[in-house]
C-alpha positions in Angstrom: 101.8 74.3 -11.1 99.1 71.9 -10.2 98.5 68.8 -12.3 95.1 68.2 -14.0 94.3 65.7 -11.3 95.0 68.2 -8.5 92.9 70.9 -10.3 90.0 68.4 -10.7 90.2 67.6 -7.0 90.1 71.2 -6.0 87.1 71.9 -8.3 85.3 68.8 -6.9 85.9 69.8 -3.3 85.1 73.5 -3.6 82.3 73.4 -6.2 80.7 70.0 -6.4 80.8 68.7 -2.9 81.2 65.1 -2.0 78.1 63.7 -3.6 78.5 65.2 -7.1 80.8 64.0 -9.8 82.9 65.9 -12.3 82.5 64.8 -16.0 85.2 65.2 -18.5 82.7 66.0 -21.3 79.0 65.7 -22.0 79.4 62.0 -23.1 81.0 61.2 -19.7 78.2 63.2 -17.9 75.6 61.0 -19.7 77.6 57.9 -18.7 77.6 59.0 -15.0 73.8 59.6 -15.2 73.2 56.1 -16.5 75.1 54.9 -13.5 73.0 56.9 -11.0 75.5 59.6 -10.3 74.8 63.4 -9.9 77.0 65.5 -12.1 78.2 68.8 -10.6 80.5 70.1 -13.3 81.8 69.4 -16.8 85.4 70.1 -17.5 86.4 72.0 -20.6 90.0 72.0 -21.8 90.9 75.6 -22.4 94.7 75.3 -23.0 97.2 72.5 -22.5 97.2 71.6 -18.8 94.6 74.3 -17.9 91.1 73.3 -17.2 87.9 75.2 -16.6 84.8 73.8 -15.1 81.3 74.5 -16.4 79.1 74.3 -13.4 75.8 72.5 -13.9 72.8 74.0 -12.1 69.7 71.9 -11.3 68.0 73.0 -14.5 70.9 71.8 -16.6 71.1 68.5 -14.7 67.4 68.0 -15.3 67.9 68.8 -19.0 70.6 66.2 -19.3 68.6 63.6 -17.4 65.5 64.3 -19.6 67.7 63.8 -22.7 68.9 60.5 -21.4 65.4 59.3 -20.5 64.1 60.3 -23.9 66.9 58.2 -25.5 65.9 55.2 -23.3 62.2 55.8 -24.2 63.1 55.7 -27.9 65.3 52.6 -27.5 63.0 50.6 -25.2 59.6 52.1 -25.9 59.2 53.3 -22.3 57.2 56.4 -21.5 58.5 58.4 -18.6 56.2 61.4 -19.1 58.7 64.1 -18.1 
């Protein structure tokens, strides 16, 4: 049986490609966005040592990015007009 790390590597290679990252949860996805990364999938723990990836399409990526920019706008009084 593959370890979680091996499963994550397979998901990354087959689904996300080399330029997209895998997030462990939505909070991790937001952290990656703050650091300029593109998130390709969020992992969801289904059972012990079994992971399923929730693939993010462009619309979901944009939604996550808009949410983060809205938070920045509220914190710093910037207006990004998205």
